[in-house]
Structure formats: structure tokens, C-alpha cells
N, C-alpha and C positions, 0 to 999 in steps of 0.2 A: 262566695264563702270558701275560704281556704282552711281546711281542718275539720275532721268529723269526730273529734273528741267530744266530751260532754259539753264544753263551752260552745263549740261550733254547732252542735246539734240544738242546743238551747236557743242560740241566736237564729238558726234557720227556721225552726218551728214557729218562733215568735214573729219573724219577718214575713212569713207566709200570710199573716193577717192583713198586711198592708201592701205587699209587693206582688206584682203580677207573676213574676217568675223568680224562683230561688234555686240556685244550683250550688251544691256542695261538692268540692273535690278534696281528695285525700290520697296521700302516697301509700297508705297502708292497704292491707287486704281485707279489712273489716272496719266497720264504724266502731267508735268507742275510745279511740286513742289508747291511753294506758289502762283503760277498763277492759281487761281481757280475762276471760274465764275458760278453763279447760276442764273436761271431765275425764279423769284418769282412774281406771280400775275401781269405779264406784265412789271416788272422791270428787268433790266440786272444788277445784283449785283456782284461786284468784292469782293472776300474775302481777296485777297492779294493786290498786286500793281494794280493801276487803269489806269495808263498811262505809256508810255515809250518814252524816246528819241530814235532816230534812228541814232546812230553814224556811222562813215564811215565803220569800220570793220563789223558791223552788217548789214548795208545796202548792202555791197558787197556780203556777204554770202547769204543773202536772195535773191538777184537778181540771183546769181549763181544757186540757187535751185528753182527758179521760185516761190518764196514766197512773193516777195515785193508787189504783187497785193493784198495781204491780209491786208495790212496796211491801217488804216483809220486815217486821220489827224483831230485833234481837230478843232472845229469851230473857226473862226477868233476872236470871243469875248473872247477866252481863254487867250489872251494877257492881259486882264483886271484881275488883282488880288488885293486882299485886305489884310490889316492887321487890327487887332482890336486895337483901341485906345480910351480909355474913353468910352467903350461900344458902339462904333460906328465903322462901316466899312470904313476905309480910303484907297483909291486906292494907290497902289504902283506906283511910277513914272516909265514910260517906255521910257522916252526921257530926254535929258539934260534940256529942258524947263520944263518938268514935275518935274524933281528933284529940279529945282529952286523954284517951287511953292508949293512943298509938305509940309504938316503939320507934317510929320513924323520926320523931323529934324528941329532943331532950326537954326537961322541964323548963329550962331557960328559953328554948326555942318556942315552946307553946306560949309562954308568957309574952314573948316578943310579938307573936301573932295578935294577942289581945290588945297590944298597944298600938295597933295600926291606926285607929282614929286620931291618935295624938302625934303620929309621925309628921315630919315637916313636909310641906308641899314643895316639890322640886321642879326644875326645868326639864321636862320630859323630852324635849326636842333633842335628838341625838343620843339619847340614853339607850343602852343595851337592855335586854330583858333582865339580865342578872343585876344590873345596877338599879333598875326600877323596882323590881321585886325585893331586892335586898334592902332598899331604902324604906319601902313601905311595910314589908312583912318580916324582914330580917334575913341575913345571909344564910342561916341554916335552912330556912324554908325554901329559899331560892335553889340551894344545892340539893336538898333531900327530896323535895316535892316537885318544884317547877321544872328543874333541869331534866329529870326523867320524863316528865310529861311532854316536853318539847322534843325529846328524843323520839317519842312515838309519833308525833305529828310531823315534825320537820326533819328528823334525823340530823338535827343541827346542834349548834353550840350556843347556849343561852348567853354566853359572854360576847357573842358577835351578832346575834339576831336583834333587830331593832324593836324596842318596846312599842313605839307608835304603830308599827305594822302588825306585830304579833298579838299585842294586847290592846287593840285600839279602844275597846269598850272600857277597860280598866283605866287606861290613861284618861279617857274622857270623864270618868267618874271622879278622878282626882282633880281634874281641872275645874269641874263644875261644883263639886261639893267639898273638896279638900280631903276626902277620905273615900276609899273604894268600898269599905264596909258600910259606912253610913249611906253613901250614894246608892249602892246596890239595894239596900233596904228601902229607901225612898222610891226608887224607880220600880221596885216590885209592887209597891202599893199603888203607884200611879199608872202602871202599864196598861195601855189600851191597844186595840187594833189586832191585826192578824198575827198569829204566832205559828211557828213551825211545829213539828212533831217532836216529842220527847224521845230520848234514847237513840240508839244506833240502828241503822236499817240496811237492808240489802234487797235482793229479789230472789224468788224461789230458785231460779236456775243460776243466779249469780249476777254480778254487775255488768258483765259483757253482754249477756242476753237482754238485760235491762236497757243498755245503750242501743242495741239493735231495735228494740221495740220503739224507742223514741224515733229512731231513723225511719221507721215504717210510717210515721205520721207525715213524712215529707211527700209532697205531690210527685217530686222527681227523686228517685233514689240517689244516694251519693255516688259520685264517679270515683271509684277506687283505683288504686294503682296509678294515680296521676300526680306527678311531682311538679310543683310550681318552680319554674326556672327564673322568672322575673315578673315584676309588677310595676308598671310605670303609669304615672298620671299624665295623660295627653288629651288635649282638646276636650276638657271637661269630663273625661271618663277614665276608667282604669283599663289598661291593656295588660292582660295576664297571659304569659307564655307558659305552656304546659309540655311536659314530656310524658307520653303514655306508651303502653305496649304496642299500640298501633302507629306510633310516630308522634312528631311534634304537632302542636295545635295552639291556637290563640283564642282567647275569649275577650269580649269587651263588656264591661260592667259599669253601670252608673254608680253603684255603691259596692264597696268591698269590705268584708270583715276578715281579718287575719286572726284566726283562732289557732295559733301555733305557740309552741314554747318560745320564750324570748330569744333564745339563741338561733332559732329557725326563722323568726320574723326579721331579725336584724339585717341579714344580707339582702332581703327583699326591699327593705326601706332605704338602704344606703344610697341608691341613686336619686331618691326623692327627698330625703332629709338626713343629712349626715349626723346631726345631733341626736335625732330620734333613734337612729341605728346604734349610735354609741351608747345611749341609755339602755337600750335593749340588750346589747352585748355585755353590759356591765352587770347584769343579773346573774348571780352565782347559783349553781345547782349542786345539791348533795347527791352522791351516788348511793344506790341501794342494791343489795342482793337479797332476793327472796328465796327461801329454801323450805318448801312444804314437806312435811314428813307424816307418814301414816304409821300408827302404832296400835298394837293390841291393848285395849283398855285394861284387861285383866292382868296384864304383865307389868303395868306401871306400879311401882312400889308405893308411890304417894298419890297417884291419881291426879286428875285435873278438874278444876271447876272455875266458873267465872269467865271473864273476858280474856284473861291472859296476864302476862307480866312484862314489865319494862326493867331495864338494867341501868342504874345510875353509873355515871362515869367512874366514880370512886371504886366500883366493884371490880374494875379491871378485867372485864370479860369481853370476848369477841362479839357475843350476841348483843344487839340493841334491844331485843325483846322477842316475845313469842305470843301469838294469838291462838287461843283454843277455839278454832273455828267450828268444830263439831259440837261445842257447848253453846254456841251462839244461835245457830240456825239449823233447823231439821234437814236431814238428808245430805249433810256435807261429808259424811263418811259412811262406809258400810257398817252394818250392825256389829256391835262389839269392838269397834275401832274408834280411834280419835284422830283428828286432823290438827297437827301442830304447824302453824305457819310462822317460821323463823325469819328474822330480819337481821342482816349484818351490813356493815359498811358505814354509811353516813359520814359526817365530818370527823367522827371518831376513828374510823378505819377506811379512808377513801380508797386505799389500794385493794380492798376486798374484791372489787369487780374484776381485777386482773389475776386473782388467785385461782389455781386449778380446783376443779370440783372436789377432789378428794380432801384437800386441805380444808375447804369450807365445810364439807360434811363432817370431817373429824372434829373440827372446832365446835360445831353445833351439837353433835352427838355427845361429846365429852361433857359440855356444860349442861345440857339437858339431863344427862344421867346424874350429875351431881345434884341438880335441883329437883328432879322428878323421880329418878330411879327408873330408867327405861325398862330394864328387865329383859329386853330382847332387842335385836337389831331392827331399827326402824326402816320403813320402806321409803326410799327417796322418790318423790313425785315430780322431780324436775327442778332445775335451778334457773332462775331468771335474773339476768344482770341488767340494771338500768344505770348506765354511766352518768346520766344527768337526769335524776329522778324528781327531786323536790326543790323548788325555788327556795333560796335563802335570803329573805328580805333583811337588809342590813340597817344600820342606825339611821341613815338618811333615805331609806327606801320610799317613804311616803312623799317626801319632797321631790324625789326623782321621778316617781310615777305621775305626780301632778304636772311636772314640767313635760314629761313625755306626752301626756294627754293634750297639753297646750300645743305642742308641735304637731300632733296628729290632726287636731282640729283645723289647723291652717292648711292642711293638704286638701281637704274637702272630700266628702263621700267615702271616708275611711274610718274604721273603728278597729280596736284591738280587743281580744278576749283571751282569757287564760288564767291559770292558777297563780301566775307570778304577779298579777296586778293588785288584788285586794284580799288574798287568802288562798291557801294551797289546798283546801279540802275540795271534795267533789261538789258540795253545795256551793262553795264560794266560786268555783269555776263556772258552775251552772249560772249563778247570778251574774257573773261577768259577761256571759253570753247574752243574757236578757238586756243588760245595760248596753252592750254593743249594738244590739238590734234597735234599741230605742235611739241611740246616738245617730246611726246612719239613716234611720227613718226620718229624722227631722233635719238632717244636714242638707 
């Protein structure tokens, strides 16, 4: 097992059920991959993802391993979310009545939403999210509502992200029923089987400690500080060359899971299958800068509530959004303080990862002051740069990943796991690890 992020950990704990020995190696100094949590001056600061959904596959696996008690659900006020419009925070509608009264859409835009069941069925293969949503719900909804949502999830551009990959369920509803509204209603009535948990979740001490707790379920702890130099299929097994602090070493494994980002897995596969390596290398990633700030609650002129806000492209701001972490989970900030988790960069400003700290801080501080009224200098809790943070599934991503899996299956004893395959969320990456474990167990 190469990679001790959430996908690799999920694969490893699952494989322990059927394999006599499971060994996880990772180049990092701690398990969890991008799930990294620091405690700074009384604040609980996430350097990577801040929250996770808990979908059915993840929930079932956590329950099986006695880990579901570690989950912490976000406070009820997390349902309240905002978009920036004309330098004001406007709440997102959370009900049909709220949608009818929202200022985020014009009267014409709202009427266009109601016409969705009568929209023409299209050829979704190769469509972008903007094209798909614009065709079904109208261009205004695509730009005013869906675009900002994708900024929060992908830090991407809805005009380039593929509809089949990003909105696979909605695309499926159109194909089966001719309407996403009608289809969603029918499937809600007919839904059976295991469901995940509602809302957003974390863990009491953050997602980094949550990942470590999963790693503690392994019979053998992950070997950290170990970089994989090569992996070759020879004589019916995988020969894996490692570089460690104590020197080079080699492992022989009957089965191998590469739970790495696509760009890191590509060079390892190149000697074994050039086409698979090319498909992996073709997966684009958006850069992200996270900038957490501590502020005194009493000095905020407008205060904070809810999950946070996202910034539409049309607003012309440096911020992609800001999460109000101290409103979501208890103990995230000292008493009387708020923790504001700012995000910059993405496809909108890819050069942000190269900017000096003072410019990033000035940009965030200035825009937060206009939106919230800071009232005092915020406390910078560190800046984290992720040059390749979030996979960007394009128009033909689904077909490319299907072809990639076909190539991998031909190599024998190998599976891939990671957020670039079938979804970028923590829950999707976890599910990819479970699938990889199943694939290599039966290969």
C-alpha cells in the first residue's frame, strides 16, 4: 500500500480482513495525507479539508471498525450559508419558499427553474457543468448558484468541469427520467438501503487526528518518511523500491494499491503501462492557499453566523470563500474569538500560491473588512500553500478513468485509489480506497 491518506487508510483497514499482511508506506511524517490539523494558540486549524460528508460506504466501514463514534456533526446553524453579492452576504435559500424570495435570482431566473421538467433532454457526454446546468436550469442559475458552489468544492471553473464527473447523479436522473426534478422526486419515494449521515462532519480534535485514529486500526503502523522510487511488475509480483532515512530498500508484494495523487502515481506506472501513466498525468489540479485568521468576536461589526460564504466569479474578489469554523464545531477557537478559514487561489487565481504572505494577508483582510467589518487586526494562524490541491475532472474525465481502470486491470494485482477517480471529497476518496481493496482482493 503506497499512500497513507484517507484513501490508502480506507483500503488498508479493509484489506486486513482478507490479507495476512498489509503494509502502508508514505513519504510524509504523519498519516492522513492532506488531512492535517494543527493546534495554534487555542485554535484548531485545518491545513487541508475542514469538513466531510459521511456517505453510506464510509459510514458502513467506520461502523465496522468501531470508528463512527469519532464523528462530530456540525452545529445546526451550518445549514445557513451565504454568497457574496454587491459586497454583501446574501443567504442561500434552503427551501422552496426561500428560493422564491431570494435576491440571488431574478424573477425570470426563478421562472426558468420551474420550467426544468420541460427542458429538452440533451447529450450529456462531453458537456461541461455550465452547459448541463444552463440547459436544464437556466444560465442565471448556473452562474449565480452552481458556479459558486463548485468554487467551494473544486476551486474550479464550471465552464471546464465535466458534468458527468461532477454531477453524475443529476446526469443519471436526466437520462433515466428526462428531468432532474421529476427524477429526484421519484427516487426519494423509492429509496431503499443504507444511507449516509446528513450534514457536515469532522472530529473533536480535527480531521488530522481522525485519520490517525483510523491508522491505529492497522496491525502494522504505517512506515512514514518512505518515498517510493519505482514499482515494477515482475514474475507475478510487484517489486517496490523505497528510499528511507535509513537508506534504500525493496519490498515484494503480491498486490499493490497506489493511493497517491494522479501526478505522483503517473511516473511509477510509466515503465509498466505508458498509456495508463499518460492518463494519470493528464489529470489537472487546482492550487489552493488556506489562510486561517483568529478574530475577537466582539470587535466584528457585523458578526458571523452559519457555515460561511462563497464568492462568485462576478464579484471580482481575491477570496474564493471563507468558512466560519468556530460556528461549526465546538472548541475551534478560544472563548470570545472566531476562527475564519479563508481560501484563495483555485482556477480563478492560480498564481496565488506564489504570492508573498503579506499580499495574501492584505487581500484577505481587506475583503473581510468590507464584508464583516473586522474592527481590529486579525491574528494570522499560518498560511498553507497547496500547488496541486484539488483534481479538476474535465469533460471527458469519466471516459478517461474508465479507460485507465481497463489498463490497470491488465497489469494484475494492482489498484488505484484517490480523489481524482470518482469524486474529490474526503468521503469519495474513502470510498475509492474501499473499492481498491475489493479490486485487488479478487484479482
